[in-house]
PDB file of N, CA, C and O in Angstrom:
ATOM      1  N   MET A   1      12.801  13.617   1.135  1.00  0.00           N
ATOM      2  CA  MET A   1      11.694  14.333   0.559  1.00  0.00           C
ATOM      3  C   MET A   1      11.899  14.548  -0.946  1.00  0.00           C
ATOM      4  O   MET A   1      10.949  14.529  -1.728  1.00  0.00           O
ATOM      5  N   VAL A   2      13.147  14.749  -1.323  1.00  0.00           N
ATOM      6  CA  VAL A   2      13.456  14.946  -2.736  1.00  0.00           C
ATOM      7  C   VAL A   2      13.205  13.656  -3.514  1.00  0.00           C
ATOM      8  O   VAL A   2      12.749  13.695  -4.657  1.00  0.00           O
ATOM      9  N   ALA A   3      13.506  12.505  -2.890  1.00  0.00           N
ATOM     10  CA  ALA A   3      13.283  11.225  -3.559  1.00  0.00           C
ATOM     11  C   ALA A   3      11.797  10.980  -3.788  1.00  0.00           C
ATOM     12  O   ALA A   3      11.408  10.443  -4.825  1.00  0.00           O
ATOM     13  N   VAL A   4      10.974  11.367  -2.836  1.00  0.00           N
ATOM     14  CA  VAL A   4       9.531  11.207  -2.987  1.00  0.00           C
ATOM     15  C   VAL A   4       9.018  12.088  -4.122  1.00  0.00           C
ATOM     16  O   VAL A   4       8.174  11.664  -4.910  1.00  0.00           O
ATOM     17  N   ALA A   5       9.523  13.294  -4.200  1.00  0.00           N
ATOM     18  CA  ALA A   5       9.108  14.196  -5.279  1.00  0.00           C
ATOM     19  C   ALA A   5       9.570  13.675  -6.635  1.00  0.00           C
ATOM     20  O   ALA A   5       8.847  13.785  -7.626  1.00  0.00           O
ATOM     21  N   ALA A   6      10.771  13.110  -6.679  1.00  0.00           N
ATOM     22  CA  ALA A   6      11.278  12.550  -7.935  1.00  0.00           C
ATOM     23  C   ALA A   6      10.460  11.336  -8.360  1.00  0.00           C
ATOM     24  O   ALA A   6      10.179  11.159  -9.546  1.00  0.00           O
ATOM     25  N   CYS A   7      10.082  10.506  -7.407  1.00  0.00           N
ATOM     26  CA  CYS A   7       9.243   9.342  -7.727  1.00  0.00           C
ATOM     27  C   CYS A   7       7.858   9.771  -8.192  1.00  0.00           C
ATOM     28  O   CYS A   7       7.304   9.180  -9.119  1.00  0.00           O
ATOM     29  N   ALA A   8       7.303  10.783  -7.563  1.00  0.00           N
ATOM     30  CA  ALA A   8       5.993  11.281  -7.985  1.00  0.00           C
ATOM     31  C   ALA A   8       6.066  11.873  -9.391  1.00  0.00           C
ATOM     32  O   ALA A   8       5.163  11.672 -10.202  1.00  0.00           O
ATOM     33  N   ALA A   9       7.137  12.598  -9.673  1.00  0.00           N
ATOM     34  CA  ALA A   9       7.311  13.159 -11.016  1.00  0.00           C
ATOM     35  C   ALA A   9       7.503  12.050 -12.047  1.00  0.00           C
ATOM     36  O   ALA A   9       6.983  12.143 -13.159  1.00  0.00           O
ATOM     37  N   GLY A  10       8.243  11.007 -11.689  1.00  0.00           N
ATOM     38  CA  GLY A  10       8.421   9.878 -12.593  1.00  0.00           C
ATOM     39  C   GLY A  10       7.127   9.132 -12.854  1.00  0.00           C
ATOM     40  O   GLY A  10       6.875   8.696 -13.977  1.00  0.00           O
ATOM     41  N   ALA A  11       6.304   8.983 -11.821  1.00  0.00           N
ATOM     42  CA  ALA A  11       5.020   8.308 -11.995  1.00  0.00           C
ATOM     43  C   ALA A  11       4.087   9.134 -12.877  1.00  0.00           C
ATOM     44  O   ALA A  11       3.388   8.586 -13.730  1.00  0.00           O
ATOM     45  N   LEU A  12       4.075  10.433 -12.675  1.00  0.00           N
ATOM     46  CA  LEU A  12       3.244  11.288 -13.528  1.00  0.00           C
ATOM     47  C   LEU A  12       3.754  11.311 -14.960  1.00  0.00           C
ATOM     48  O   LEU A  12       2.973  11.329 -15.911  1.00  0.00           O
ATOM     49  N   ALA A  13       5.077  11.310 -15.101  1.00  0.00           N
ATOM     50  CA  ALA A  13       5.659  11.296 -16.443  1.00  0.00           C
ATOM     51  C   ALA A  13       5.362   9.983 -17.156  1.00  0.00           C
ATOM     52  O   ALA A  13       5.301   9.958 -18.385  1.00  0.00           O
ATOM     53  N   GLY A  14       5.178   8.902 -16.424  1.00  0.00           N
ATOM     54  CA  GLY A  14       4.837   7.625 -17.026  1.00  0.00           C
ATOM     55  C   GLY A  14       3.349   7.444 -17.254  1.00  0.00           C
ATOM     56  O   GLY A  14       2.944   6.725 -18.166  1.00  0.00           O
ATOM     57  N   ALA A  15       2.531   8.088 -16.436  1.00  0.00           N
ATOM     58  CA  ALA A  15       1.081   7.946 -16.574  1.00  0.00           C
ATOM     59  C   ALA A  15       0.572   8.621 -17.845  1.00  0.00           C
ATOM     60  O   ALA A  15      -0.378   8.142 -18.464  1.00  0.00           O
ATOM     61  N   TRP A  16       1.187   9.710 -18.230  1.00  0.00           N
ATOM     62  CA  TRP A  16       0.741  10.420 -19.436  1.00  0.00           C
ATOM     63  C   TRP A  16       0.945   9.583 -20.701  1.00  0.00           C
ATOM     64  O   TRP A  16      -0.011   9.408 -21.457  1.00  0.00           O
ATOM     65  N   PRO A  17       2.145   9.059 -20.967  1.00  0.00           N
ATOM     66  CA  PRO A  17       2.292   8.226 -22.166  1.00  0.00           C
ATOM     67  C   PRO A  17       1.545   6.899 -22.058  1.00  0.00           C
ATOM     68  O   PRO A  17       1.162   6.328 -23.079  1.00  0.00           O
ATOM     69  N   PHE A  18       1.330   6.398 -20.839  1.00  0.00           N
ATOM     70  CA  PHE A  18       0.550   5.172 -20.672  1.00  0.00           C
ATOM     71  C   PHE A  18      -0.844   5.349 -21.261  1.00  0.00           C
ATOM     72  O   PHE A  18      -1.374   4.448 -21.910  1.00  0.00           O
ATOM     73  N   SER A  19      -1.429   6.519 -21.028  1.00  0.00           N
ATOM     74  CA  SER A  19      -2.773   6.756 -21.563  1.00  0.00           C
ATOM     75  C   SER A  19      -2.736   7.185 -23.027  1.00  0.00           C
ATOM     76  O   SER A  19      -3.607   6.786 -23.800  1.00  0.00           O
ATOM     77  N   THR A  20      -1.755   7.984 -23.424  1.00  0.00           N
ATOM     78  CA  THR A  20      -1.724   8.448 -24.813  1.00  0.00           C
ATOM     79  C   THR A  20      -1.301   7.344 -25.776  1.00  0.00           C
ATOM     80  O   THR A  20      -1.747   7.329 -26.923  1.00  0.00           O
ATOM     81  N   LEU A  21      -0.447   6.419 -25.334  1.00  0.00           N
ATOM     82  CA  LEU A  21      -0.041   5.306 -26.184  1.00  0.00           C
ATOM     83  C   LEU A  21      -1.051   4.163 -26.155  1.00  0.00           C
ATOM     84  O   LEU A  21      -0.929   3.202 -26.915  1.00  0.00           O
ATOM     85  N   ASP A  22      -2.053   4.268 -25.273  1.00  0.00           N
ATOM     86  CA  ASP A  22      -3.113   3.272 -25.158  1.00  0.00           C
ATOM     87  C   ASP A  22      -2.540   1.901 -24.811  1.00  0.00           C
ATOM     88  O   ASP A  22      -2.881   0.894 -25.432  1.00  0.00           O
ATOM     89  N   VAL A  23      -1.673   1.883 -23.818  1.00  0.00           N
ATOM     90  CA  VAL A  23      -0.979   0.666 -23.427  1.00  0.00           C
ATOM     91  C   VAL A  23      -1.944  -0.387 -22.892  1.00  0.00           C
ATOM     92  O   VAL A  23      -1.718  -1.583 -23.078  1.00  0.00           O
ATOM     93  N   GLU A  24      -3.017   0.044 -22.231  1.00  0.00           N
ATOM     94  CA  GLU A  24      -3.934  -0.929 -21.632  1.00  0.00           C
ATOM     95  C   GLU A  24      -4.600  -1.829 -22.670  1.00  0.00           C
ATOM     96  O   GLU A  24      -4.934  -2.971 -22.357  1.00  0.00           O
ATOM     97  N   THR A  25      -4.803  -1.346 -23.897  1.00  0.00           N
ATOM     98  CA  THR A  25      -5.382  -2.221 -24.922  1.00  0.00           C
ATOM     99  C   THR A  25      -4.383  -3.278 -25.369  1.00  0.00           C
ATOM    100  O   THR A  25      -4.779  -4.379 -25.753  1.00  0.00           O
ATOM    101  N   TYR A  26      -3.089  -2.957 -25.325  1.00  0.00           N
ATOM    102  CA  TYR A  26      -2.081  -3.944 -25.684  1.00  0.00           C
ATOM    103  C   TYR A  26      -1.915  -4.976 -24.570  1.00  0.00           C
ATOM    104  O   TYR A  26      -1.682  -6.155 -24.838  1.00  0.00           O
ATOM    105  N   LEU A  27      -2.037  -4.526 -23.313  1.00  0.00           N
ATOM    106  CA  LEU A  27      -1.883  -5.444 -22.184  1.00  0.00           C
ATOM    107  C   LEU A  27      -3.048  -6.410 -22.069  1.00  0.00           C
ATOM    108  O   LEU A  27      -2.877  -7.525 -21.576  1.00  0.00           O
ATOM    109  N   THR A  28      -4.215  -6.006 -22.509  1.00  0.00           N
ATOM    110  CA  THR A  28      -5.398  -6.879 -22.431  1.00  0.00           C
ATOM    111  C   THR A  28      -5.666  -7.601 -23.739  1.00  0.00           C
ATOM    112  O   THR A  28      -6.699  -8.256 -23.881  1.00  0.00           O
ATOM    113  N   TYR A  29      -4.762  -7.494 -24.687  1.00  0.00           N
ATOM    114  CA  TYR A  29      -4.884  -8.133 -26.008  1.00  0.00           C
ATOM    115  C   TYR A  29      -6.151  -7.704 -26.740  1.00  0.00           C
ATOM    116  O   TYR A  29      -6.714  -8.482 -27.511  1.00  0.00           O
ATOM    117  N   ALA A  30      -6.600  -6.485 -26.508  1.00  0.00           N
ATOM    118  CA  ALA A  30      -7.770  -5.961 -27.214  1.00  0.00           C
ATOM    119  C   ALA A  30      -7.398  -5.479 -28.611  1.00  0.00           C
ATOM    120  O   ALA A  30      -8.271  -5.320 -29.465  1.00  0.00           O
ATOM    121  N   SER A  31      -6.127  -5.249 -28.847  1.00  0.00           N
ATOM    122  CA  SER A  31      -5.652  -4.802 -30.148  1.00  0.00           C
ATOM    123  C   SER A  31      -4.740  -5.882 -30.731  1.00  0.00           C
ATOM    124  O   SER A  31      -3.833  -6.359 -30.049  1.00  0.00           O
ATOM    125  N   PRO A  32      -4.971  -6.264 -31.973  1.00  0.00           N
ATOM    126  CA  PRO A  32      -4.151  -7.332 -32.550  1.00  0.00           C
ATOM    127  C   PRO A  32      -2.739  -6.884 -32.954  1.00  0.00           C
ATOM    128  O   PRO A  32      -1.891  -7.725 -33.252  1.00  0.00           O
ATOM    129  N   PHE A  33      -2.483  -5.589 -32.967  1.00  0.00           N
ATOM    130  CA  PHE A  33      -1.168  -5.102 -33.362  1.00  0.00           C
ATOM    131  C   PHE A  33      -0.846  -3.829 -32.589  1.00  0.00           C
ATOM    132  O   PHE A  33      -1.734  -3.196 -32.018  1.00  0.00           O
ATOM    133  N   VAL A  34       0.415  -3.467 -32.577  1.00  0.00           N
ATOM    134  CA  VAL A  34       0.873  -2.250 -31.915  1.00  0.00           C
ATOM    135  C   VAL A  34       1.079  -1.191 -32.989  1.00  0.00           C
ATOM    136  O   VAL A  34       1.819  -1.396 -33.951  1.00  0.00           O
ATOM    137  N   PHE A  35       0.414  -0.063 -32.810  1.00  0.00           N
ATOM    138  CA  PHE A  35       0.573   1.043 -33.748  1.00  0.00           C
ATOM    139  C   PHE A  35       1.793   1.848 -33.361  1.00  0.00           C
ATOM    140  O   PHE A  35       1.932   2.257 -32.208  1.00  0.00           O
ATOM    141  N   VAL A  36       2.674   2.077 -34.309  1.00  0.00           N
ATOM    142  CA  VAL A  36       3.871   2.891 -34.097  1.00  0.00           C
ATOM    143  C   VAL A  36       3.787   4.086 -35.033  1.00  0.00           C
ATOM    144  O   VAL A  36       3.673   3.934 -36.249  1.00  0.00           O
ATOM    145  N   ASP A  37       3.844   5.259 -34.456  1.00  0.00           N
ATOM    146  CA  ASP A  37       3.800   6.488 -35.238  1.00  0.00           C
ATOM    147  C   ASP A  37       5.206   6.809 -35.731  1.00  0.00           C
ATOM    148  O   ASP A  37       6.030   7.329 -34.978  1.00  0.00           O
ATOM    149  N   PHE A  38       5.478   6.499 -36.993  1.00  0.00           N
ATOM    150  CA  PHE A  38       6.806   6.731 -37.541  1.00  0.00           C
ATOM    151  C   PHE A  38       7.048   8.197 -37.881  1.00  0.00           C
ATOM    152  O   PHE A  38       8.168   8.573 -38.226  1.00  0.00           O
ATOM    153  N   GLU A  39       6.025   9.020 -37.788  1.00  0.00           N
ATOM    154  CA  GLU A  39       6.201  10.459 -38.010  1.00  0.00           C
ATOM    155  C   GLU A  39       6.793  11.143 -36.782  1.00  0.00           C
ATOM    156  O   GLU A  39       7.411  12.201 -36.898  1.00  0.00           O
ATOM    157  N   ALA A  40       6.609  10.544 -35.609  1.00  0.00           N
ATOM    158  CA  ALA A  40       7.156  11.115 -34.372  1.00  0.00           C
ATOM    159  C   ALA A  40       8.655  10.856 -34.319  1.00  0.00           C
ATOM    160  O   ALA A  40       9.120   9.832 -34.820  1.00  0.00           O
ATOM    161  N   PRO A  41       9.407  11.753 -33.730  1.00  0.00           N
ATOM    162  CA  PRO A  41      10.856  11.550 -33.616  1.00  0.00           C
ATOM    163  C   PRO A  41      11.179  10.301 -32.781  1.00  0.00           C
ATOM    164  O   PRO A  41      10.462   9.963 -31.839  1.00  0.00           O
ATOM    165  N   LEU A  42      12.252   9.642 -33.143  1.00  0.00           N
ATOM    166  CA  LEU A  42      12.655   8.418 -32.467  1.00  0.00           C
ATOM    167  C   LEU A  42      12.941   8.665 -30.984  1.00  0.00           C
ATOM    168  O   LEU A  42      12.585   7.842 -30.140  1.00  0.00           O
ATOM    169  N   ALA A  43      13.569   9.770 -30.671  1.00  0.00           N
ATOM    170  CA  ALA A  43      13.889  10.085 -29.274  1.00  0.00           C
ATOM    171  C   ALA A  43      12.619  10.248 -28.441  1.00  0.00           C
ATOM    172  O   ALA A  43      12.588   9.858 -27.274  1.00  0.00           O
ATOM    173  N   LEU A  44      11.575  10.822 -29.033  1.00  0.00           N
ATOM    174  CA  LEU A  44      10.316  10.981 -28.313  1.00  0.00           C
ATOM    175  C   LEU A  44       9.678   9.628 -28.042  1.00  0.00           C
ATOM    176  O   LEU A  44       9.161   9.399 -26.949  1.00  0.00           O
ATOM    177  N   ARG A  45       9.704   8.729 -29.017  1.00  0.00           N
ATOM    178  CA  ARG A  45       9.134   7.392 -28.819  1.00  0.00           C
ATOM    179  C   ARG A  45       9.887   6.635 -27.734  1.00  0.00           C
ATOM    180  O   ARG A  45       9.270   5.984 -26.891  1.00  0.00           O
ATOM    181  N   TRP A  46      11.215   6.715 -27.748  1.00  0.00           N
ATOM    182  CA  TRP A  46      12.005   6.064 -26.713  1.00  0.00           C
ATOM    183  C   TRP A  46      11.699   6.655 -25.343  1.00  0.00           C
ATOM    184  O   TRP A  46      11.570   5.919 -24.365  1.00  0.00           O
ATOM    185  N   ALA A  47      11.584   7.969 -25.265  1.00  0.00           N
ATOM    186  CA  ALA A  47      11.305   8.621 -23.981  1.00  0.00           C
ATOM    187  C   ALA A  47       9.933   8.226 -23.446  1.00  0.00           C
ATOM    188  O   ALA A  47       9.770   8.029 -22.241  1.00  0.00           O
ATOM    189  N   GLN A  48       8.951   8.110 -24.329  1.00  0.00           N
ATOM    190  CA  GLN A  48       7.608   7.718 -23.894  1.00  0.00           C
ATOM    191  C   GLN A  48       7.607   6.305 -23.327  1.00  0.00           C
ATOM    192  O   GLN A  48       7.052   6.070 -22.254  1.00  0.00           O
ATOM    193  N   TRP A  49       8.220   5.365 -24.032  1.00  0.00           N
ATOM    194  CA  TRP A  49       8.220   3.988 -23.552  1.00  0.00           C
ATOM    195  C   TRP A  49       9.113   3.833 -22.321  1.00  0.00           C
ATOM    196  O   TRP A  49       8.830   2.999 -21.461  1.00  0.00           O
ATOM    197  N   LEU A  50      10.165   4.607 -22.225  1.00  0.00           N
ATOM    198  CA  LEU A  50      10.994   4.594 -21.027  1.00  0.00           C
ATOM    199  C   LEU A  50      10.208   5.109 -19.824  1.00  0.00           C
ATOM    200  O   LEU A  50      10.336   4.575 -18.722  1.00  0.00           O
ATOM    201  N   ALA A  51       9.403   6.138 -20.029  1.00  0.00           N
ATOM    202  CA  ALA A  51       8.579   6.675 -18.941  1.00  0.00           C
ATOM    203  C   ALA A  51       7.539   5.653 -18.487  1.00  0.00           C
ATOM    204  O   ALA A  51       7.246   5.553 -17.296  1.00  0.00           O
ATOM    205  N   VAL A  52       6.988   4.901 -19.421  1.00  0.00           N
ATOM    206  CA  VAL A  52       6.038   3.840 -19.046  1.00  0.00           C
ATOM    207  C   VAL A  52       6.767   2.772 -18.234  1.00  0.00           C
ATOM    208  O   VAL A  52       6.216   2.252 -17.264  1.00  0.00           O
ATOM    209  N   GLY A  53       7.991   2.442 -18.616  1.00  0.00           N
ATOM    210  CA  GLY A  53       8.781   1.485 -17.847  1.00  0.00           C
ATOM    211  C   GLY A  53       9.082   1.981 -16.445  1.00  0.00           C
ATOM    212  O   GLY A  53       9.053   1.203 -15.491  1.00  0.00           O
ATOM    213  N   VAL A  54       9.369   3.266 -16.313  1.00  0.00           N
ATOM    214  CA  VAL A  54       9.597   3.859 -14.991  1.00  0.00           C
ATOM    215  C   VAL A  54       8.332   3.771 -14.147  1.00  0.00           C
ATOM    216  O   VAL A  54       8.401   3.511 -12.946  1.00  0.00           O
ATOM    217  N   LEU A  55       7.186   3.984 -14.769  1.00  0.00           N
ATOM    218  CA  LEU A  55       5.912   3.864 -14.050  1.00  0.00           C
ATOM    219  C   LEU A  55       5.740   2.454 -13.497  1.00  0.00           C
ATOM    220  O   LEU A  55       5.364   2.288 -12.337  1.00  0.00           O
ATOM    221  N   TYR A  56       6.012   1.435 -14.313  1.00  0.00           N
ATOM    222  CA  TYR A  56       5.908   0.054 -13.847  1.00  0.00           C
ATOM    223  C   TYR A  56       6.910  -0.240 -12.736  1.00  0.00           C
ATOM    224  O   TYR A  56       6.572  -0.920 -11.767  1.00  0.00           O
ATOM    225  N   ALA A  57       8.124   0.255 -12.862  1.00  0.00           N
ATOM    226  CA  ALA A  57       9.143   0.020 -11.846  1.00  0.00           C
ATOM    227  C   ALA A  57       8.742   0.662 -10.518  1.00  0.00           C
ATOM    228  O   ALA A  57       8.883   0.050  -9.460  1.00  0.00           O
ATOM    229  N   LEU A  58       8.247   1.886 -10.578  1.00  0.00           N
ATOM    230  CA  LEU A  58       7.822   2.555  -9.344  1.00  0.00           C
ATOM    231  C   LEU A  58       6.613   1.867  -8.729  1.00  0.00           C
ATOM    232  O   LEU A  58       6.509   1.779  -7.506  1.00  0.00           O
ATOM    233  N   ALA A  59       5.706   1.381  -9.556  1.00  0.00           N
ATOM    234  CA  ALA A  59       4.554   0.648  -9.031  1.00  0.00           C
ATOM    235  C   ALA A  59       5.011  -0.639  -8.349  1.00  0.00           C
ATOM    236  O   ALA A  59       4.489  -1.001  -7.294  1.00  0.00           O
ATOM    237  N   GLY A  60       5.969  -1.321  -8.937  1.00  0.00           N
ATOM    238  CA  GLY A  60       6.487  -2.543  -8.334  1.00  0.00           C
ATOM    239  C   GLY A  60       7.182  -2.293  -7.013  1.00  0.00           C
ATOM    240  O   GLY A  60       6.988  -3.041  -6.055  1.00  0.00           O
ATOM    241  N   VAL A  61       7.987  -1.251  -6.953  1.00  0.00           N
ATOM    242  CA  VAL A  61       8.673  -0.909  -5.698  1.00  0.00           C
ATOM    243  C   VAL A  61       7.658  -0.482  -4.646  1.00  0.00           C
ATOM    244  O   VAL A  61       7.806  -0.812  -3.469  1.00  0.00           O
ATOM    245  N   GLY A  62       6.632   0.247  -5.063  1.00  0.00           N
ATOM    246  CA  GLY A  62       5.597   0.657  -4.108  1.00  0.00           C
ATOM    247  C   GLY A  62       4.849  -0.526  -3.526  1.00  0.00           C
ATOM    248  O   GLY A  62       4.595  -0.571  -2.322  1.00  0.00           O
ATOM    249  N   ILE A  63       4.497  -1.478  -4.365  1.00  0.00           N
ATOM    250  CA  ILE A  63       3.804  -2.683  -3.884  1.00  0.00           C
ATOM    251  C   ILE A  63       4.728  -3.485  -2.980  1.00  0.00           C
ATOM    252  O   ILE A  63       4.298  -3.998  -1.947  1.00  0.00           O
ATOM    253  N   TRP A  64       5.995  -3.596  -3.363  1.00  0.00           N
ATOM    254  CA  TRP A  64       6.980  -4.314  -2.561  1.00  0.00           C
ATOM    255  C   TRP A  64       7.113  -3.676  -1.175  1.00  0.00           C
ATOM    256  O   TRP A  64       7.209  -4.378  -0.168  1.00  0.00           O
ATOM    257  N   ALA A  65       7.118  -2.354  -1.135  1.00  0.00           N
ATOM    258  CA  ALA A  65       7.236  -1.651   0.145  1.00  0.00           C
ATOM    259  C   ALA A  65       5.962  -1.805   0.971  1.00  0.00           C
ATOM    260  O   ALA A  65       6.033  -1.951   2.191  1.00  0.00           O
ATOM    261  N   LEU A  66       4.805  -1.773   0.324  1.00  0.00           N
ATOM    262  CA  LEU A  66       3.556  -1.944   1.060  1.00  0.00           C
ATOM    263  C   LEU A  66       3.425  -3.340   1.654  1.00  0.00           C
ATOM    264  O   LEU A  66       2.805  -3.515   2.703  1.00  0.00           O
ATOM    265  N   LEU A  67       3.999  -4.322   0.995  1.00  0.00           N
ATOM    266  CA  LEU A  67       3.985  -5.681   1.527  1.00  0.00           C
ATOM    267  C   LEU A  67       4.977  -5.870   2.670  1.00  0.00           C
ATOM    268  O   LEU A  67       5.000  -6.917   3.316  1.00  0.00           O
ATOM    269  N   GLY A  68       5.788  -4.856   2.911  1.00  0.00           N
ATOM    270  CA  GLY A  68       6.729  -4.908   4.017  1.00  0.00           C
ATOM    271  C   GLY A  68       8.003  -5.652   3.702  1.00  0.00           C
ATOM    272  O   GLY A  68       8.679  -6.120   4.618  1.00  0.00           O
ATOM    273  N   CYS A  69       8.347  -5.775   2.461  1.00  0.00           N
ATOM    274  CA  CYS A  69       9.539  -6.520   2.064  1.00  0.00           C
ATOM    275  C   CYS A  69      10.792  -5.657   2.062  1.00  0.00           C
ATOM    276  O   CYS A  69      11.893  -6.174   1.872  1.00  0.00           O
ATOM    277  N   LEU A  70      10.651  -4.375   2.265  1.00  0.00           N
ATOM    278  CA  LEU A  70      11.819  -3.493   2.258  1.00  0.00           C
ATOM    279  C   LEU A  70      12.094  -2.973   3.665  1.00  0.00           C
ATOM    280  O   LEU A  70      11.179  -2.577   4.388  1.00  0.00           O
ATOM    281  N   GLU A  71      13.345  -2.982   4.029  1.00  0.00           N
ATOM    282  CA  GLU A  71      13.754  -2.368   5.286  1.00  0.00           C
ATOM    283  C   GLU A  71      14.040  -0.901   5.049  1.00  0.00           C
ATOM    284  O   GLU A  71      14.035  -0.428   3.912  1.00  0.00           O
ATOM    285  N   ARG A  72      14.283  -0.207   6.101  1.00  0.00           N
ATOM    286  CA  ARG A  72      14.665   1.195   5.968  1.00  0.00           C
ATOM    287  C   ARG A  72      15.986   1.275   5.224  1.00  0.00           C
ATOM    288  O   ARG A  72      16.919   0.540   5.548  1.00  0.00           O
ATOM    289  N   GLY A  73      16.084   2.134   4.253  1.00  0.00           N
ATOM    290  CA  GLY A  73      17.289   2.255   3.449  1.00  0.00           C
ATOM    291  C   GLY A  73      17.171   1.539   2.116  1.00  0.00           C
ATOM    292  O   GLY A  73      18.115   1.545   1.325  1.00  0.00           O
ATOM    293  N   GLY A  74      16.016   0.916   1.852  1.00  0.00           N
ATOM    294  CA  GLY A  74      15.786   0.293   0.565  1.00  0.00           C
ATOM    295  C   GLY A  74      16.341  -1.097   0.406  1.00  0.00           C
ATOM    296  O   GLY A  74      16.421  -1.603  -0.714  1.00  0.00           O
ATOM    297  N   ARG A  75      16.733  -1.740   1.514  1.00  0.00           N
ATOM    298  CA  ARG A  75      17.281  -3.092   1.414  1.00  0.00           C
ATOM    299  C   ARG A  75      16.172  -4.119   1.594  1.00  0.00           C
ATOM    300  O   ARG A  75      15.198  -3.885   2.309  1.00  0.00           O
ATOM    301  N   VAL A  76      16.334  -5.242   0.944  1.00  0.00           N
ATOM    302  CA  VAL A  76      15.345  -6.309   1.042  1.00  0.00           C
ATOM    303  C   VAL A  76      15.489  -6.979   2.402  1.00  0.00           C
ATOM    304  O   VAL A  76      16.588  -7.360   2.806  1.00  0.00           O
ATOM    305  N   SER A  77      14.359  -7.119   3.107  1.00  0.00           N
ATOM    306  CA  SER A  77      14.408  -7.739   4.421  1.00  0.00           C
ATOM    307  C   SER A  77      14.341  -9.255   4.294  1.00  0.00           C
ATOM    308  O   SER A  77      13.996  -9.781   3.236  1.00  0.00           O
ATOM    309  N   GLY A  78      14.666  -9.944   5.358  1.00  0.00           N
ATOM    310  CA  GLY A  78      14.641 -11.400   5.362  1.00  0.00           C
ATOM    311  C   GLY A  78      15.903 -11.957   5.976  1.00  0.00           C
ATOM    312  O   GLY A  78      16.807 -11.218   6.366  1.00  0.00           O
ATOM    313  N   ASN A  79      15.948 -13.270   6.054  1.00  0.00           N
ATOM    314  CA  ASN A  79      17.110 -13.926   6.625  1.00  0.00           C
ATOM    315  C   ASN A  79      18.268 -13.901   5.638  1.00  0.00           C
ATOM    316  O   ASN A  79      18.121 -14.229   4.461  1.00  0.00           O
ATOM    317  N   ARG A  80      19.407 -13.506   6.151  1.00  0.00           N
ATOM    318  CA  ARG A  80      20.597 -13.474   5.308  1.00  0.00           C
ATOM    319  C   ARG A  80      21.586 -14.488   5.837  1.00  0.00           C
ATOM    320  O   ARG A  80      21.774 -14.605   7.048  1.00  0.00           O
ATOM    321  N   ARG A  81      22.200 -15.199   4.966  1.00  0.00           N
ATOM    322  CA  ARG A  81      23.173 -16.222   5.388  1.00  0.00           C
ATOM    323  C   ARG A  81      24.549 -15.817   4.997  1.00  0.00           C
ATOM    324  O   ARG A  81      25.506 -16.544   5.262  1.00  0.00           O
TER     325      ARG A  81
END
């Protein structure tokens, strides 16, 4: 239960910078350049982009689990040799 809460908190922490950094315009090539706010502290910029990365990682694991590729315990299912 704690892992689910941590994943939900990580997804929420990634969703906020995803929208504030306007990542979707960069992913769809709607913007010809990436704006970087050099007035913001470096640690804050790193934390924001790290949170977006966590959001993508959790989305990937969620899709992987929905496709049934994970066994109980987080191991990849399939034939092992």
